[in-house]
C-alpha positions in Angstrom: 38.2 117.9 40.7 38.8 122.2 39.5 42.0 121.2 36.6 40.1 118.1 35.1 39.6 118.3 31.1 36.0 118.1 32.0 35.2 118.9 35.3 32.5 117.3 37.2 30.2 120.6 38.7 28.1 117.8 41.1 31.3 116.2 42.8 32.8 120.2 43.0 30.0 121.2 44.6 29.3 119.0 46.8 32.3 120.3 48.9 32.4 123.7 48.3 29.9 126.0 49.5 29.2 127.5 45.8 27.5 130.7 46.9 30.1 132.1 49.1 32.5 131.0 46.3 30.4 133.6 44.2 30.2 136.2 46.3 33.9 135.9 47.3 34.4 135.9 43.5 32.2 139.5 43.0 34.3 140.9 46.3 37.4 140.5 44.5 36.5 141.1 41.3 34.3 144.5 41.8 37.4 145.5 43.8 40.1 144.2 41.3 41.9 143.8 44.6 45.3 141.7 43.5 45.6 140.2 46.4 43.2 137.7 44.8 45.4 134.3 44.2 49.0 135.5 45.9 48.1 136.1 50.0 45.9 136.8 52.6 43.1 134.3 50.7 40.9 132.3 53.5 38.6 129.5 53.5 36.8 127.7 56.5 34.3 124.6 57.2 32.3 124.7 59.9 33.5 121.1 61.6 34.7 118.1 59.8 31.5 118.2 57.5 31.1 120.9 56.6 31.8 122.3 53.1 34.6 124.9 52.1 33.6 128.3 52.4 35.4 131.3 51.0 36.0 134.2 53.3 36.0 135.2 55.4 38.0 138.7 53.1 40.8 140.9 54.1 43.3 142.5 52.9 41.9 144.9 50.2 44.6 148.3 50.7 45.4 147.2 47.1 42.5 147.6 45.2 39.6 149.7 44.1 42.1 151.6 42.3 44.8 151.8 44.9 47.2 151.0 42.4 47.5 152.0 38.9 47.2 148.6 36.8 44.6 147.8 34.3 41.3 149.4 33.3 37.5 149.3 34.9 36.8 147.3 31.7 38.1 144.1 32.1 37.4 140.6 33.8 40.6 140.4 36.2 39.5 137.5 38.7 38.9 135.1 36.3 42.0 135.8 34.1 44.6 136.9 37.0 46.1 133.5 37.3 48.0 135.2 34.1 49.6 137.7 35.7 53.0 137.1 36.7 55.4 139.0 38.0 58.6 138.9 39.8 58.3 135.0 39.3 55.3 134.9 41.5 52.9 132.2 39.5 49.3 132.6 41.0 46.8 130.8 41.6 43.9 130.2 39.3 41.4 128.6 41.3 39.0 131.0 39.9 39.7 130.4 36.4 39.1 127.2 36.9 35.8 127.7 38.8 34.9 130.2 35.6 35.5 127.1 33.4 32.3 125.6 35.1 28.9 127.2 33.3 27.5 126.3 36.2 29.4 128.3 38.3 28.9 130.8 36.0 25.4 130.9 35.5 24.7 131.1 39.4 26.9 134.0 39.7 25.1 135.4 36.7 21.8 134.7 39.0 23.4 136.3 42.5 23.9 139.3 40.8 20.5 140.1 39.9 19.4 138.8 43.1 22.0 140.2 45.3 25.1 141.9 43.9 23.9 144.5 41.6 21.7 146.1 44.8 25.0 146.1 46.7 27.0 147.5 44.0 24.0 150.1 43.4 24.6 151.4 46.8 28.0 151.6 47.1 27.6 155.8 45.9 25.5 156.1 49.8 27.9 153.9 51.4 31.2 156.3 50.4 29.4 159.0 51.6 28.2 157.8 54.6 32.1 156.6 56.0 33.7 159.6 53.8 31.7 161.5 56.5 32.2 159.7 59.2 36.1 159.5 59.1 36.1 163.7 58.2 37.4 164.9 61.1 40.2 161.5 61.3 41.5 162.1 57.9 42.1 165.8 58.8 44.2 164.5 61.8 45.6 161.3 59.4 47.5 163.8 56.7 48.4 166.4 59.4 50.6 163.5 61.1 51.2 161.4 57.6 52.0 164.1 54.9 51.2 161.2 51.8 48.7 163.8 50.0 50.0 164.2 46.9 52.9 161.0 46.8 52.9 157.9 45.6 50.6 154.9 47.2 53.2 152.2 46.9 57.1 152.2 46.7 56.3 150.8 43.0 56.4 151.0 39.3 52.7 150.4 39.7 51.6 153.1 42.2 49.3 156.1 41.3 49.8 159.3 42.7 47.5 160.4 45.9 45.1 163.2 44.9 46.2 166.4 47.0 43.1 166.9 49.1 40.9 164.1 50.9 38.5 165.3 48.9 40.0 164.9 45.5 40.4 161.1 46.7 36.7 160.8 47.7 36.2 161.9 44.0 38.3 159.4 42.8 37.6 156.7 44.0 33.9 157.7 43.5 34.8 157.3 39.7 36.6 154.5 39.9 33.7 152.1 41.3 31.5 153.5 39.0 33.1 153.1 36.0 33.8 149.2 37.6 30.0 149.2 38.5 28.9 149.8 35.0 31.1 147.7 32.9 29.4 144.4 35.8 26.3 145.8 35.1 26.7 145.3 30.9 28.8 141.1 31.4 26.4 139.6 33.9 22.7 139.5 34.8 20.3 136.3 35.2 19.8 134.5 32.1 22.3 135.8 30.4 23.4 133.1 27.5 27.0 131.4 28.3 29.1 131.6 25.5 32.3 128.9 25.7 35.4 129.4 23.6 38.2 127.2 22.6 41.1 127.9 20.8 44.3 126.3 18.8 47.6 127.5 19.7 50.6 126.9 17.3 52.9 124.4 18.7 50.1 123.6 21.7 47.6 122.0 20.7 43.5 122.7 21.3 43.7 124.5 25.2 40.8 123.7 27.6 37.2 125.9 26.7 36.8 128.9 28.9 33.8 131.1 29.1 33.0 134.7 28.9 35.4 137.2 29.9 38.1 134.6 30.3 41.4 134.7 27.6 42.1 132.1 25.6 45.7 131.3 23.9 48.6 133.0 24.7 50.6 135.7 25.1 54.5 137.0 25.3 55.5 133.3 23.8 54.8 133.7 19.7 52.5 131.7 19.1 50.0 132.5 16.3 46.1 131.5 17.2 45.1 128.5 14.3 41.8 128.3 15.2 38.8 128.6 17.4 35.5 127.0 18.6 32.7 128.7 20.3 29.1 127.6 21.8 26.2 129.5 23.4 23.6 127.6 25.8 21.0 129.2 24.2 17.5 127.9 22.7 18.6 127.8 19.2 14.9 129.2 17.9 16.0 132.6 19.8 18.9 132.8 17.1 22.7 131.7 16.8 26.3 132.4 17.4 28.5 132.9 14.1 32.0 133.8 13.4 34.4 133.8 10.3 38.1 133.6 10.5 40.6 135.4 8.0 43.5 132.4 8.0 47.1 133.3 6.9 47.3 132.9 2.9 43.8 131.9 2.5 41.5 134.7 3.9 38.1 135.1 4.9 36.2 131.6 5.4 32.7 131.3 5.6 30.6 132.0 8.5 31.1 128.6 10.8 28.0 127.7 13.5 28.8 127.4 16.8 30.4 124.1 17.9 32.2 124.1 15.0 36.2 125.2 14.2 36.9 128.2 12.1 40.5 128.3 10.8 43.2 125.5 10.4 44.8 122.8 12.4 48.1 121.3 11.0 48.6 123.7 8.5 50.8 125.9 10.8 48.6 129.0 9.8 47.6 132.0 11.7 44.3 133.2 12.0 44.8 137.3 10.9 41.5 138.6 12.0 37.8 137.3 13.4 33.9 138.3 13.2 31.8 137.1 15.7 27.8 137.9 15.4 24.7 136.7 17.2 21.4 136.3 14.9 17.9 136.4 15.5 16.5 137.5 18.9 19.8 137.1 20.0 21.1 139.7 18.0 17.5 141.9 19.4 18.7 141.5 23.0 22.6 141.5 23.3 25.8 143.2 22.1 28.5 140.9 21.9 31.8 142.5 22.5 35.4 140.5 22.0 39.1 141.8 21.3 42.3 140.1 20.5 46.0 139.8 21.5 48.2 141.3 18.5 51.5 140.5 17.2 54.0 143.6 18.0 50.6 145.1 19.1 49.8 143.8 22.7 45.9 143.7 23.5 43.5 145.6 20.9 40.4 147.9 21.5 37.1 145.6 21.9 35.3 145.0 18.3 31.7 144.8 18.5 28.6 142.7 16.9 30.7 141.3 13.6 33.6 143.8 13.5 36.7 142.7 12.5 39.4 142.1 14.9 43.0 141.7 13.7 45.4 139.6 15.1 47.8 140.8 12.8 49.0 141.2 9.7 
């Protein structure tokens, strides 16, 4: 059901307890849990007739910045399946769930109703727990002298701070950065943008929703076209985008629901601009970024700024 070209959300939601999957999603998204889609992931049913629930959560030693990977300003769980290391291909259940606007809309609702408050409480929770275990921490580091050494015996390790208080400061800064990022990309009533890309030799890929990566990386295949849509009331504004095409230059702005670029001409996109109009532009900022040939992921562009794919 998840992998269907046009997923049937009604059918999917009849067999999973959606809110449990949303809450599990936010736990792993906030914590940037590297185990998601890889190991230590559990589900349960309370009897044969029950829906499938996500949880209980378990195994977060490689989360919350305890491993040097990525930044606080990125969408994680919905893109995790794209990370292939040591031949391990990650499962992409959350990527498939996030293709459904209904799942994204419910995530936005629950973020405003419950999740944001829980994240805002992390400072007080951290202080409380740090005080509770202060004596144990001293004993721990006396027994295990791990301060100032790598967290793991891998290239992705970060160096543990040189004191317990420094570790607390590191963790607090990490969760504040992560919390602030999530506050900017989730919320009830947030318009949902979906988009699909046409890739050299592959054609049109399945559509994805906000924050998900589209296209390819590491395959030397150029992006040839893209199509975006937005689920807003047209009276409140519109979504428009323009593509700079190899050998052609900038095209006129394209309205949502139509393709920008070319197909079947072996011409790559060299840059894109995306903007909101009307009341949408007054209420929201629109950020986007591109993976550029020879450069990798570039910085964020904002509100009609140029994002260059290659030159």
